[in-house]
N, C-alpha and C positions, 0 to 999 in steps of 0.2 A: 577570581575563585578563592575559596577561603583556606587557609593554610591547615593542612592537615597535620596533626603531630606525628603521625606514622611516616610522614614524608620528610623528616629531618635529615641532616647531612650523614648521621650516624648510620641511619638505614639505608643510604644509598651506597655504601662502600661495598657490601656483597650483593649483587644483582639479583640473586635469588631471592633475598629476603624483602625485595621491594613490594609494598603493597599494591594490591590488585587496582588500578585507576578506576575511578567511576565512570561508567559508559557515557559517552557523549559529554563527558566534562573535561574536553580537551580543545585545543585551539583547532582551527579549520587546517591548518598545516599540519597538526599532529594526525588529524582524521584522516587527510589525505595522505599521508605518508605510507610507505611500503611497510607489511606486516615486520614485526621484529625479528621473528626467526628467518633467517637468510634460507634460499632454496637448498643450499649445500650443507646446513647446520644439522647435526643429528637432533633427532627428538628425543626428548626425555623417554625413559623407559617406563616411568611409573613405580608405584609401591611394590614391595617384594611379593606380596601375595598375588599380585597380578601378573608379574614376571615369571613366577612360578608355574603358572597355567600355560597349557599347550594352546598352540592357534586354534584347535577347534572348539576348546573350553571358552576361550575367550571370545569366539563368535557365538556360542551359544548363551554366553551370559548377555552379550549386548543385545542379541535378538530378543531374549527373554524380557530384558528391561525395557526395550523399545514396545513390545507387544504389551506390557503390563501398563506403561505408561499411555498408550494408546487407548487402551480399554479404560483406564480411569478417566482419561479426557472426554471419550466418549459418554461414559457414565454421568460425569459433573458438568456436562456442556451448558444446561441451562444456569446453574450456578455460576459458572467460570467466566460468564460473558463480561459481566461489568468489572471484575478483577482483571482480565486479561486486556480489555480496551483500555481501563484505567493505566495499567502497566505500560502499555505501548505510547499513550500519550505522556506518561511520566518520564519515560524514556526520552522522548523527542523535547520535552521541556526542561530536563534537568539541567543542561547547560546554562540557561537562561535563569534559573534559581541560583546556580552557582557563581554566574556573574553578579548576581544581585548580592549573594552573601559575600562575595569579595569587596562590596562596597558599603559592607557593615549594615546589610539589611538583614534582619535575622530570616533564617530559612523558614519559619512558621509564615511570617507575614508575605514573604516571597511566593510561598506555596500557595497562599490564599489568592495573591494577586494573578497568578498564572491560572489557577482554576477559575476564577471568576471571568478573566480574559476568554480562556478557551470555551468557556460555557457560554459567554455573549456572543462569541462567533458562530458557535454551533446553533445556538438557538435563532440568530439571525438568518442563517442560511435554510435552516428549515422552514422558517415563518415566511421567509422571501420566495424560495425557490419552490417548494411544494405546492402552494397555490398557483404559481404561475405556471409550471408545468402541467399540472392539472388543467389549467384554463386553456393551456395551448393544445393539449391533445382533444380536449373536448370541440375547441373551434376546428382543429384539422378534421375531425370525425364528421363534422356537420357539413364542412365543405367539401368532403372527399367525392361524393356523387357529382357534383360540379367539376372537379379535377377530372373524374373518370370520363365524364361527356367530353370534355375538351380534348382529352388524351385520344379518344375514339373519333372525333370529329376533325380536330385541326391538327394535331401532332402526327398521328399515323399517316393522313394523307400526304403532309409535307414530307415524311421520312420517304414515303413510297415515291414522290416524286423525284426528289433529289438522289436518291438511290437507285431507282428503276425498278423497284420491289413491288410486291404485290402482298404485303403483310396485312392481315386482317385478324381482328380479335372480337369476339363477341363479349362485351363487357356488361350486358344488360344484367343477367343475374347477379355479378359482382356489384352493380350498383345497386340493385334492389337489397341485396345482403346488408351493404353498407347503410342504406337508408334505414333499414328496418331497426339496425342495432347502433345507431349513432348516438342515439341517448343513454344506451346502456353504458357506454365507454365513460361518460361524463358522472354517471351517477354510481359507479362501481364502489368508491370509497363509501359512499352513503348506505349502500347495501351492506359491505362489510360492518361498518359502524352500527347498522341496525340490528345486526345478528346478536342478540344478546349473550348467548354463551361464548360464541367465538371472540366477539368484540370486546366482551368484559376480560376473558383470560387474557387477550392479546394487550389489551390497556393495562391489566395489572401488572403483567411482565414488564411492559415499556416504562410504567412508572416506578416499580422496584429498581430495574435497571439504572434509569435516570436518576433516582435519588442516591444509590449505592456509587455511582461512577466519580462524582466530586469528592466523596468522602475516601475513596480508594486514591485518588489522585492527590489529596491533600496529604495522607499519611505518607504514602510513597515519596512524594517531592520532600516532605520535611525531613523523613529519615532514610534519604537515598544513600548517603556515605556509610551510615551505620549499617544498614542492610547489605551493601555490597562486602564490608568489612566482616560481617557474620558469615556470609557465604563463603568467604575466603577462608575463614578459621574453620568452618566445617570439613573442608578438603583435607585429607590426609598431608601430612607435612613432606612425604616424599613425593606427592603427586603434585604439590603446588605449583612448581615451574612449568610443567606441561598444562596443567587446568589454566594458568593464568596466561600462557602464550595463546592458548585456543580462545580464551575470552577476549583477549584484546585483538586477535584477527577477526573474531565474528563481529565484535564491536566496530572494527573498521569497515568491514563489509556491510553490515545493516545500518549502521549510523549515519555512512556516506550515500547509501541508497535512499534513506527516509528523508534526508536532510535535502539532499539534490533533488528527488522527486517531487517533495513538498514544494521548492522553487519553481520547478517546471510548472506544476500544477496551478501555482499562483500566476505566474508569467502568462501561461497560455489563456487562463481565465480571463485576465485583464485584457489581452490582445483580443481574443474573440469579443468580448462584450464591446470594445471600443470600434472594432472593425465591423462588426454586424450592425450596431447602430448607425456607423457612416453609410452601410450599404442600404439603410432604410428598413431593415429587418423590423417588424412590429414586436416579435417576441425575441429580442436581441438579448435581454438578460436572463432569461431562463436558459436558452439555447447557449448562451457563451458560458455561464455557470457550469452547465452540466458537462459540456464538451472539455471544459479546462480540468475539472475536478475528477472525471472519469478517466484521464490519461494514465493513471498509474497502472489501469488494466490494458496491456499494449493491443493496439488496432481495435479492441472491441470497444472501448471507451469513445475513441474517435469516431468508429463506425455508428454508434448511437446517437452522438452528437450530430453528426453529419446528416444521418436520416431525419432527425428531427428540424435540423435546420433547412433541408432542401424541401421537405414537405411543408414546412411554414411557408418558406418561399413561393412554391407552386400555387399554394391556395390564396396567398395576398396578392402576389404580383401577376398581371395579365400580359405583360411584355416580356421579352426574352432577355433584355438587358440587366435589369435588377438580380434575375435568377441567375445569370452566369457570374454577376458580382459577388452573389453569396458563394456560389461554387468556388471563386477565385479566392475568396477569405479562407475558406476550408483548406485549399490546396496550400496557399501560403503558410498557413499555421502548421500543416503536416510537414512542410519543409523546414520551418522554424524548429520544430520539435526534434526532427531526425538529424539534422545538420548543425545546429546551433546549440539549443538548449541542452539537449539530453547529453551530448558530448562534452559540452563545457561545464555543466552543474553537475551532471552523475558521473560521466567518466567511463573509461572502459575498464578501469581496475576493478570494478565490482565482479563482473564475471557473470553475472544474471541475466541469463538470454531471455529475450521475451517470451519464447515458447515455453521456457522454465516457469517463468512467473506466471502464465495463464494456466499451465498445468498443475502447479502448486494451488493456486487460488482455486480451480475447479476440483481438484482431488481432497484436498483438505475440507474444502466446503460440503462434498459428498459424504465424507467421513464423519466430520465433526459439527456438520450446519455452519452456523455464523461463528462459532468459536474457532473451527478450522479455518475459516477466512481470515480472520485475526492472526491466528497462528501460521500461515500459510508462508510469509515472507521471513518471520525470525527462523522458522524451521528450514527455510531453503538457505539461507544464509549459513546455518550451522552444518547442514549437508555439503554445501560448497566448501567451508573451511575443513571439514573432515575430509573430503576428496584431496584437498591441497596438502593436507598433513600426510595422507597415506602415500600421495605421490611423491613427496619429499622424502619420506621414508623408504621408499622403494627405490629411488633414485640414489639415496645413501647407501643402501645395501650394496646395490649394483656397483657403485664406484668403489666401495670397500672390498668386494670381492675381486673387482678387476686390478686393484692395486696389490693384493696379497700376493700373487704369484711373483710379482717383479721383485718384492721385497725379499 
């Protein structure tokens, strides 16, 4: 990492005046370390004008700011999409640019290299995965009537024989419905693209966002230390210690989650692709990539991948052995994710519960659309840190009130 003139020895003597570190431009050990403020340490009180306010006025000010910010985000959501997406990608890639800068690679050159690399990866995924998934869904839809027939004539009688039951379903209407609409599933994208008004507006929006995204990423990656330093100087001097501690804690939570979850996604995508290919599944690549890349949505991502994989297996294989093998692959993958990869790469220090992640993604998506989905995890990390700070403050107040009578 490039040496920062503000991080000289003279500036390290008073801890309050240490410059705010760049998010994610820390070592892995620093990112996984405990937050700087100890649980028993008092929280900075903030500037004088804030401390002079009553608790009710403070709550009203905070609520007003949150409402105004939410309204502003909702109104500017279409414009904010490339900027927020670029900021998140830049936040993740900032350590790589810092690592290159420490080895005398200019930040501009490092930013260009990272933008090109990320762009190539995203373009490759889109060009490879989208056609394969579309083809798989079309093939599954065409073979679904045959699958329904097998379920009615082979599987249900076998279940009734083994369990001694008399289960029966009339699947004739469902089979006719699938046969009538099998072609519509494969032609859905063509129908959307054929609509001149809707397709043109969507295409224009996508093109604008795609063109803006690398530009936003380049300038953010190139000027990242300057931007962080500028934000630090905007904070009143009296509130800087508190804001810096909050920023460090949010950075620790968010960076560890994003970095660890990214490694989990990469590891699971690799595992599912290799394992499903060994199991003989025809659509091993799209199913493996979709399952691995969607695991950041707890349970839902795995469920979608499992559904696609089992439908592909049921429509491809006529014997039970390969179908069971595909199911075993997904079972082992879930065990690896829950008991090996997530505890080791993400850890329990983050505190983002799976249900909290699902709720945040759905709630922010409902409120702000795609921009809300992008903001869900950063906002969840900030709320989590705020809850921890409030808990520490209350604990410190309780300890102080308990000690005073003894004194």
